[in-house]
C-alpha positions in Angstrom: 32.3 7.9 244.0 31.5 10.2 247.1 29.6 12.5 244.2 27.6 9.1 243.3 26.8 8.2 247.1 25.4 11.4 247.9 23.2 11.7 245.0 21.8 8.2 246.3 21.3 9.5 249.7 19.3 12.8 247.8 17.2 10.6 245.9 16.1 8.6 249.2 14.9 11.7 250.9 13.2 13.1 247.6 11.6 9.8 246.2 8.5 10.6 248.2 8.5 14.5 247.2 8.9 13.3 243.6 6.1 10.8 243.9 2.8 11.8 241.8 4.0 15.5 242.2 1.2 17.9 239.9 1.8 21.9 239.5 0.0 23.8 242.5 -1.2 26.5 240.5 -2.7 28.4 243.1 0.2 28.4 245.4 1.8 29.9 242.2 -0.8 32.5 241.8 -0.9 34.1 245.3 3.1 34.0 245.2 3.7 35.4 242.3 0.4 38.0 241.4 0.0 40.9 243.3 -2.9 41.9 245.3 -5.5 40.8 242.5 -7.4 43.6 240.3 -9.5 43.1 236.4 -6.1 45.2 234.7 -4.1 42.4 234.7 -3.9 40.0 231.8 -4.2 36.3 233.7 -4.5 34.3 231.2 -1.4 35.3 229.0 0.7 34.9 232.4 -1.2 31.8 233.0 -0.5 30.1 230.1 3.1 31.3 230.3 3.5 28.9 233.3 1.8 26.1 231.6 4.2 26.4 228.4 7.4 26.5 230.8 5.0 23.2 232.9 4.8 21.1 230.0 8.3 22.4 228.1 10.4 21.7 231.3 14.1 23.3 231.1 17.3 20.7 230.5 19.3 21.9 233.7 22.1 20.4 231.7 21.9 23.3 228.9 20.3 26.2 230.7 21.6 29.6 231.1 21.1 32.4 234.4 18.5 33.9 232.3 16.2 30.8 231.3 16.7 29.7 235.2 15.5 33.2 236.4 12.3 33.1 234.3 11.0 30.4 236.9 11.0 33.3 239.6 12.1 30.5 241.9 15.5 30.4 242.4 17.4 33.8 243.8 20.4 35.0 242.7 22.7 33.4 245.1 20.7 30.2 244.4 21.3 30.8 240.4 25.0 31.5 240.9 25.3 28.2 243.5 24.1 26.0 240.9 26.7 26.9 237.8 29.5 26.8 240.6 28.2 23.2 241.1 28.4 22.7 237.1 31.4 24.2 236.7 33.2 22.3 239.8 31.4 19.1 239.3 30.2 18.8 235.5 26.7 18.0 234.2 24.1 16.6 236.9 23.5 13.1 236.9 20.0 13.2 238.7 17.6 16.4 239.3 18.1 14.9 243.3 21.6 16.3 243.1 19.6 19.7 243.5 20.1 19.0 247.5 23.8 18.1 247.5 24.1 22.2 245.9 24.9 25.1 248.0 21.7 27.4 249.5 19.5 24.9 248.2 16.7 23.7 250.1 13.9 21.3 250.1 10.9 23.7 249.3 12.9 25.3 246.4 13.4 22.1 245.0 10.1 21.1 245.2 9.1 24.3 243.6 11.7 23.6 240.7 11.5 20.1 239.8 8.0 20.7 238.3 9.4 22.6 235.1 13.3 21.5 235.3 14.8 18.3 234.2 18.1 16.7 233.7 17.4 14.2 230.8 19.6 14.2 227.8 18.2 15.5 224.7 19.1 12.8 221.9 18.4 13.6 218.1 15.5 11.7 216.5 16.4 10.6 212.9 13.2 9.7 212.0 11.2 11.8 209.6 9.0 14.6 210.6 5.9 13.3 210.2 6.5 10.2 212.4 8.2 12.0 215.2 5.0 14.3 215.1 2.4 11.6 215.6 4.7 9.8 218.1 5.3 12.9 220.5 4.0 12.0 223.8 4.0 15.4 224.7 0.5 16.0 223.2 -3.2 16.6 224.1 -6.9 17.7 222.9 -8.6 19.3 225.0 -12.9 20.6 224.7 -14.4 22.5 227.3 -18.6 23.9 227.4 -18.9 26.4 230.0 -21.9 28.9 230.4 -24.4 30.5 232.6 -27.5 29.1 233.7 -29.4 32.5 234.5 -31.3 33.7 231.3 -29.9 36.7 231.1 -31.0 40.3 229.4 -29.2 40.4 226.3 -30.6 36.7 225.0 -33.9 37.1 225.9 -36.4 38.1 223.0 -39.1 40.3 224.6 -36.8 43.4 225.3 -37.7 46.3 228.2 -37.7 49.5 226.0 -35.4 52.4 226.4 -35.8 56.2 226.6 -32.9 58.4 224.4 -33.2 62.2 225.5 -32.5 64.6 222.9 -30.5 67.8 224.5 -29.7 71.2 222.6 -26.7 72.8 223.2 -27.6 74.3 226.6 -28.3 70.5 227.6 -32.0 71.2 227.8 -34.1 68.0 227.1 -36.2 68.9 223.7 -37.5 65.4 222.8 -37.5 61.9 223.6 -37.2 59.0 221.5 -38.0 54.9 222.8 -35.8 52.3 221.1 -35.4 48.7 222.1 -31.5 47.8 222.9 -29.5 45.2 220.8 -29.5 41.6 221.6 -26.9 38.8 221.8 -26.5 37.3 218.2 -25.7 34.1 219.7 -26.3 31.4 222.7 -25.0 31.8 226.0 -22.8 28.4 225.7 -19.1 29.3 225.4 -17.1 26.7 223.9 -13.5 26.3 223.4 -11.0 23.7 221.8 -7.3 23.4 221.8 -4.6 20.8 220.1 -1.2 20.6 221.0 1.9 18.7 220.5 5.4 19.7 221.0 9.2 18.4 221.5 11.8 20.7 223.2 14.4 21.4 220.7 12.0 20.0 218.2 8.8 21.3 216.8 5.7 22.5 218.4 2.0 22.3 216.5 -1.5 23.4 217.8 -4.9 25.2 217.0 -7.4 26.8 219.2 -10.5 27.4 218.8 -13.3 29.8 220.4 -16.8 30.9 221.0 -17.8 33.2 223.5 -20.7 33.3 225.1 -23.0 35.7 223.5 -21.4 35.1 219.8 -22.9 33.0 217.3 -21.6 29.8 215.4 -21.9 30.6 212.0 -20.6 30.5 208.2 -22.0 34.2 207.3 -20.6 37.4 207.8 -16.8 36.7 206.9 -16.9 34.0 209.8 -16.1 30.5 209.7 -17.7 28.8 212.5 -16.3 29.8 215.6 -15.4 33.3 216.6 -11.3 33.0 216.9 -8.7 30.7 215.9 -5.4 30.7 216.7 -2.7 28.7 215.1 0.9 27.9 215.2 4.1 25.6 214.1 7.1 26.2 215.4 10.6 24.0 214.0 13.8 24.0 216.1 16.8 23.4 214.9 16.0 23.0 211.5 16.9 24.0 207.8 19.6 25.9 209.3 17.9 28.1 211.6 17.5 27.9 215.1 13.4 28.1 215.4 11.5 29.2 212.3 7.5 29.7 213.5 4.5 30.2 211.0 1.0 31.5 212.3 0.6 33.2 216.0 3.6 33.8 218.1 4.6 36.4 220.8 7.8 38.1 221.6 9.8 38.6 225.0 12.9 40.2 225.1 14.9 42.7 227.0 13.2 44.5 230.6 9.5 44.1 227.9 9.9 47.9 226.4 9.1 46.8 223.3 8.4 43.0 223.4 7.1 42.3 226.8 4.8 39.1 226.0 4.7 36.5 228.7 5.1 35.7 232.3 5.3 38.9 233.8 3.6 39.4 237.3 4.5 42.6 238.2 4.4 43.5 242.3 3.2 40.9 244.6 4.6 38.7 247.2 7.1 37.4 245.3 9.2 40.8 245.8 12.6 39.7 244.7 12.7 37.5 241.9 9.6 38.9 239.7 10.9 42.0 238.8 13.5 41.5 236.6 12.3 40.3 232.9 13.8 37.5 231.0 14.5 37.0 227.4 12.6 34.3 225.8 12.7 35.1 222.2 9.9 34.2 219.8 7.5 31.8 221.3 4.4 29.9 220.7 0.9 32.0 221.1 -1.7 29.3 222.8 -4.4 31.9 224.5 -7.5 32.7 223.7 -6.7 36.2 224.4 -7.5 37.9 220.8 -5.0 40.8 221.2 -1.1 41.2 222.2 0.2 38.7 219.6 1.9 38.4 216.5 0.2 36.5 213.3 2.8 35.8 210.4 6.2 34.4 210.5 9.3 34.5 212.6 13.2 33.3 212.5 15.9 32.8 214.6 19.1 32.1 214.1 22.8 32.2 215.9 26.0 33.5 214.5 28.7 32.7 217.0 27.9 34.8 220.1 25.3 36.6 218.2 21.7 35.6 217.7 19.3 37.0 215.5 15.2 36.8 215.2 13.4 38.7 212.4 9.7 38.6 211.8 6.8 40.1 210.2 3.1 40.3 210.8 -0.3 40.7 209.1 -3.2 41.1 211.8 -6.8 42.0 211.2 -7.9 44.0 214.4 -11.4 45.4 215.7 -12.3 49.2 215.8 -15.1 51.4 215.0 -14.3 53.4 211.9 -15.8 56.6 211.6 -15.4 59.6 208.9 -14.8 63.1 209.1 -14.8 65.9 206.2 -12.2 67.9 205.6 -11.9 70.7 203.3 -9.2 71.1 201.2 -9.8 73.5 198.8 -12.7 75.6 198.2 -14.5 72.9 196.2 -12.7 69.7 197.3 -14.0 67.4 200.2 -12.1 64.7 201.3 -13.3 62.0 203.9 -10.9 60.6 206.3 -11.5 57.4 208.3 -9.9 57.1 211.7 -10.3 54.9 214.7 -10.2 56.0 218.2 -8.9 52.9 219.8 -8.1 49.4 218.8 -10.6 47.1 220.3 -9.4 44.6 222.4 -12.5 42.5 224.0 -12.3 40.2 221.7 -16.4 40.3 222.2 -18.2 40.0 218.7 -21.9 39.4 220.3 -23.9 42.4 218.9 -24.2 43.4 215.3 -22.1 46.7 216.6 -19.2 44.4 217.9 -19.3 42.4 214.8 -19.6 45.2 212.9 -16.4 46.6 214.2 -14.6 43.2 213.8 -11.2 43.2 211.6 -11.4 46.4 210.6 -8.2 47.6 211.2 -5.3 46.2 209.4 -2.0 46.1 211.5 1.2 45.2 209.7 4.5 45.0 211.7 8.2 44.3 210.8 10.0 43.8 213.8 14.0 42.2 214.8 16.6 41.7 217.9 20.1 41.1 217.9 21.4 39.8 220.7 25.5 39.5 221.8 25.9 36.9 224.5 30.1 36.8 224.5 30.0 34.8 227.7 27.1 33.7 230.5 27.5 36.4 232.7 26.9 39.8 229.9 24.1 39.7 227.3 23.5 43.0 224.9 20.4 43.4 222.8 19.3 45.3 220.0 15.2 45.5 219.2 13.2 47.3 216.8 9.4 47.2 215.8 7.9 49.3 213.0 4.1 49.3 212.9 1.1 50.5 210.1 -2.2 50.6 210.3 -4.8 50.8 207.4 -6.7 53.4 209.0 -5.6 56.3 211.1 -5.7 56.3 214.7 -7.2 59.3 216.5 -8.0 59.3 220.3 -11.1 61.5 221.0 -9.3 64.5 222.5 -9.5 65.9 226.1 -6.9 67.2 228.4 -5.6 63.9 229.4 -4.5 62.1 226.3 -3.3 64.9 224.2 0.1 63.3 223.9 -1.3 59.5 223.2 -0.2 58.0 219.8 -1.8 59.6 216.8 -1.6 58.3 213.2 -0.9 55.4 210.8 2.4 54.5 211.6 4.7 54.1 214.5 8.2 53.0 215.1 9.8 52.0 218.0 13.8 50.5 219.1 15.6 50.1 222.3 18.9 48.5 223.6 18.8 46.2 226.7 21.8 44.7 228.8 22.5 42.3 231.2 25.3 41.3 233.3 25.8 38.9 236.2 28.6 39.7 239.0 29.2 37.0 241.6 25.7 37.7 243.3 24.4 40.7 241.7 22.1 40.8 238.4 22.4 43.9 236.9 19.5 44.7 234.3 18.3 47.8 232.2 16.6 48.7 228.7 16.3 52.2 227.1 13.5 52.4 224.3 12.4 55.5 222.0 9.5 55.6 220.3 9.0 58.2 216.6 7.5 60.5 218.7 11.0 61.0 220.4 9.4 59.6 223.8 11.8 57.9 225.9 11.0 54.7 228.3 13.8 53.3 230.2 14.2 51.0 233.2 17.3 50.0 235.1 18.2 48.0 238.2 19.2 45.3 240.0 18.2 41.8 241.8 21.1 40.6 244.5 21.6 38.3 247.4 23.7 40.2 250.2 23.5 37.0 252.5 22.3 33.0 252.4 19.0 34.7 254.3 18.6 38.1 252.3 17.4 38.7 249.0 17.0 42.4 247.4 15.7 44.3 244.0 16.0 47.9 243.4 14.8 49.1 240.0 14.5 52.5 238.0 12.0 53.5 235.9 10.6 56.4 233.7 8.7 56.2 231.0 7.6 59.7 228.9 3.8 60.8 228.5 4.6 60.5 224.5 6.2 57.3 224.8 4.2 54.8 222.4 5.1 50.9 222.5 2.1 48.8 221.6 3.7 45.5 223.2 5.2 46.4 225.7 4.9 44.3 229.5 7.4 46.6 231.5 7.3 46.9 235.5 5.2 49.4 236.0 2.1 50.8 238.3 0.1 51.6 235.5 -1.6 48.8 233.3 0.5 50.5 230.2 4.4 51.5 229.8 3.6 55.6 229.5 3.3 58.6 231.6 5.5 57.2 234.4 8.4 57.2 236.6 9.1 54.8 240.3 11.4 53.8 242.6 10.8 50.4 243.7 12.8 48.1 246.8 12.1 44.8 247.1 13.6 42.4 249.6 13.7 39.0 251.2 14.2 37.9 254.3 14.4 34.1 255.8 16.0 34.7 259.5 15.3 31.3 260.2 14.4 27.9 258.3 10.7 28.0 258.6 10.0 31.9 258.1 10.0 34.3 255.6 9.3 37.8 255.1 8.5 39.6 252.3 8.6 43.3 251.7 8.3 46.3 249.0 8.1 49.6 248.8 7.0 51.2 245.9 7.1 55.3 245.0 5.6 57.0 242.0 4.7 59.6 239.9 2.7 60.9 237.2 4.0 63.7 235.4 0.8 64.3 233.4 -2.7 64.0 233.7 -4.7 60.7 233.9 -8.1 59.2 233.6 -9.9 60.8 236.6 -6.8 62.5 237.4 -6.9 66.0 236.1 -3.5 67.4 237.1 0.1 65.5 237.9 -0.3 63.5 240.2 2.2 60.6 242.5 1.5 57.9 244.7 3.1 55.1 247.2 2.6 51.2 248.0 4.0 48.6 250.2 3.6 45.4 251.2 4.6 43.0 254.0 3.8 39.0 254.1 5.3 37.0 256.6 5.8 32.9 255.8 5.4 30.4 258.4 5.8 26.6 257.3 6.0 24.7 260.6 6.0 21.7 258.9 5.5 20.4 255.5 1.9 19.9 256.1 1.1 22.8 257.6 1.4 26.9 256.1 0.9 30.0 256.8 0.5 33.8 256.0 0.1 37.2 256.7 0.4 39.9 254.6 -0.5 43.9 254.5 -0.9 45.8 251.3 -1.2 49.8 251.3 -1.7 51.9 248.2 -1.8 55.6 248.0 -3.0 57.8 244.9 -4.4 61.1 244.2 -8.0 61.0 241.6 -9.9 64.5 240.6 -13.1 65.0 242.9 -15.6 67.9 242.5 -14.9 70.7 245.2 -17.4 73.6 244.5 -17.6 73.2 241.1 -14.1 72.6 240.8 -11.9 69.5 240.3 -9.5 69.1 242.6 -6.7 66.5 243.6 -7.6 64.3 246.7 -5.7 61.2 248.3 -7.2 58.0 248.1 -5.8 54.9 250.5 -6.5 51.6 250.0 -5.2 49.2 252.6 -5.9 45.2 251.6 -5.0 42.3 254.4 -4.9 38.8 254.0 -4.6 36.0 256.5 -4.0 32.6 254.8 -3.6 29.2 256.4 -2.8 25.7 254.7 -3.5 22.5 256.5 -2.9 18.7 255.0 -4.7 17.0 257.0 -4.3 13.6 255.6 -2.6 12.2 252.2 -6.2 13.2 250.5 -7.4 15.7 252.4 -6.4 19.5 252.2 -7.7 22.6 253.9 -7.3 26.0 253.7 -8.9 28.8 255.4 -8.7 32.6 253.9 -9.7 36.1 255.6 -9.2 38.7 252.8 -10.2 42.3 254.1 -9.9 45.7 252.5 -10.4 49.9 253.2 -10.4 52.7 251.3 -9.9 56.2 252.7 -10.8 58.9 250.4 -11.6 62.4 252.3 -14.7 62.4 254.2 -15.7 58.5 253.0 -14.5 55.7 254.3 -15.5 51.9 253.0 -14.7 48.6 253.7 -14.8 44.8 252.3 -13.9 41.3 254.1 -14.3 38.2 252.6 -13.8 34.7 254.3 -13.4 31.8 252.4 -13.0 27.8 253.3 -11.8 25.5 250.7 -11.9 21.9 251.4 -10.2 19.5 248.7 -9.9 15.4 248.9 -9.6 12.8 246.7 -11.8 9.1 246.5 -10.8 6.7 244.5 -10.0 8.3 241.4 -12.0 11.0 242.1 -10.3 14.7 243.2 -12.8 17.4 244.7 -12.2 20.5 245.2 -14.4 22.8 247.2 -15.4 26.3 248.1 -17.5 28.5 250.4 -17.2 32.2 250.9 -19.0 34.6 253.0 -18.4 37.9 251.5 -19.5 41.7 252.4 -18.2 44.6 250.4 -19.7 48.4 250.7 -18.5 49.4 246.6 -16.4 48.3 244.4 -13.8 49.6 245.5 -13.4 47.1 247.9 -14.5 43.6 245.7 -12.4 41.2 247.1 -10.5 39.4 244.2 -9.7 36.0 244.8 -7.9 33.2 242.8 -10.2 30.2 242.4 -9.3 26.6 241.6 -10.9 25.8 237.6 -10.5 23.2 235.4 -6.6 22.7 233.6 -5.7 25.9 231.3 -9.0 28.0 232.6 -8.2 31.2 234.9 -10.6 32.2 237.6 -10.1 35.3 240.2 -13.5 36.8 240.3 -14.5 39.8 241.8 -16.5 39.0 245.3 -18.7 42.2 245.4 -21.8 43.4 247.6 -23.1 40.9 250.2 -23.3 37.6 249.7 -22.4 33.5 249.2 -20.2 32.5 246.9 -19.7 28.3 246.5 -18.3 26.0 244.1 -17.4 22.8 243.4 -15.1 20.7 240.8 -14.5 17.3 240.2 -12.3 15.6 238.6 -11.8 11.7 237.4 -9.2 10.1 235.0 -11.0 6.9 234.0 -8.1 6.3 232.0 -4.7 6.9 231.6 -5.3 9.1 228.6 -8.5 10.6 229.2 -9.2 13.2 231.9 -12.6 14.6 232.9 -13.9 18.0 234.8 -16.9 19.5 235.6 -17.1 22.6 237.9 -20.4 23.9 239.2 -20.2 28.0 240.9 -23.1 29.9 242.2 -23.2 33.4 243.9 -26.5 34.6 245.8 -26.4 38.1 246.7 -28.3 39.6 249.8 -29.8 42.3 247.2 -31.5 45.4 248.8 -35.0 45.8 249.2 -36.6 46.6 245.9 -33.9 45.1 244.0 -35.0 41.9 241.9 -32.0 41.9 239.3 -28.5 41.5 239.1 -26.0 42.9 236.8 -26.1 45.9 234.0 -27.1 46.4 230.4 -27.7 43.2 228.6 -25.7 40.9 231.2 -29.3 42.0 233.9 -30.4 38.7 235.0 -33.7 38.6 237.2 -33.3 36.9 240.5 -30.4 37.1 243.1 -28.0 34.6 242.2 -25.6 33.9 239.6 -24.0 30.4 238.7 -21.9 28.5 235.9 -21.3 24.8 235.0 -18.3 24.0 233.2 -17.2 21.1 231.4 -14.1 19.9 230.0 -12.2 16.7 228.8 -8.9 16.3 227.9 -7.4 13.6 225.5 -3.5 12.4 225.1 -2.7 10.2 222.1 
């Protein structure tokens, strides 16, 4: 009776909070993502977040690993949650979360969008009937285009001059040629259908044509340039999962299989450090690399869970030929590619010519042992074969990169929970003998202090093609480091996040022609005087070494980047939200000191059935090193973090209209006006060049639920 009364009391206090709640993707992005830059696959992270949103975790059938994958709950809160379950049994209502020790309203507001306590029931209807009657389904169609005409779409091209040089770099002749134009229109078209029921099935397909690509049924193309599709069955035919089509793997700490929601260093300084095993998952993004295509199965045998898969995926690569002499009379031509191209663009004849030229076959498996809720031990293995040899263009820094047609990699990973400590580790070895290793823990030192600690080491010859482990580099190679993170809540409405990361690169890197090291730290203070007002201030500094010319010699020089952010959100009315942000940076390198700043004002409001998101931003940056990356609201399933670079004004307005319960419409117009230097009347470069000083885009989307 006491428990039922407590649940009723909590329901009354939370009922207003639960009504009409929608996921605040901007707040999640700013909390989880590091200072934005161009090296992060935001679309993949965003897709994973929305997948969690549409397939909610059942709190009565979950485990610590799954809960921590949300990056919301601290180790102390997760421990308190399972202690509550063990003592009181399954939750009767999601509002019961407020009765759990260490769960505050802020945490409950964040987590309630991703969890449920509904008991799953077995639907005995035929599969096709369940499929067509599933409520969690949608079809969305999206159209966008740049409004200014760019050089790549023009029939009249200026002529380029190619200089022919001799071995001493002396110009001997010139040839005038016209550059290649884009084959298709400026229109970008995207569509997706998805229907799913957690624990039963998931079915979907995606298609896309990028701007500049041609919609055609020639050159081995069937209409759109890219298609993705999947069918996943759960708890069918004696298997826990069966998946056909496109999929990803997220296992261990990401040294072998690292797809999905992994945000790296950011304002979430503790919970986002640890990776979480989610196993095999459907792939629904339009990124044309980083996934498998084929078949996978998962089967549990008591405390063991085994996943095995096969993939055959065509990758992009520019095939080249080299002639080798095997004897006095025999000549062999060997084909090779310098690298796998993952841009996904097939706009010009050259880009189309490298499409699907490399056949990648992969076989992989994972074995996981879970004797209890606290301990996990797992093994992974991946064997990859290419139809063409991969061979980097030789230079000093890449001589330990992968070379050949065949690679294999295996790892052992462990997770262990003890009181308020979550320990995690993974060690991997690739065919080359290179080692990758990562180990650490996250803990709650007290109800108000959380901490993370992590060690990592990736050899210069460690080759893992699908990894996404914690690292300073965009790839897990040639790096070692130590990370400390703290989150302190000294008072109810105050929070301080801090991290310090020390790293080194034992071998050469691009633009760094000697072993180097560096560090990075961040301070972020958040204050929420009341629910309608929230503000934060953030400072981040990064120090790295790069090569610079000095009297015809390249020497290492320290480059220090500093980023500053001040942000305030205030909900003036239920229908009106204002957000002000000031974001700046400086780059200090030798005798050069450059800076940049952006001032952003958002006004978001609702009028009848219309929802408006608007922005006006002023920016002034002295070079691209100070480009300001700022999250922008976009249509559903689209992600926008453009670089504000140069001097100018950035505006956008987005309107959402729901004319019927099952139909939603979006339209978004964005425009950047640059203050071009005197004498410059174009923006962009190469085929992306456009006349004038503005860059504008229109985007429209419709979503239908059946």
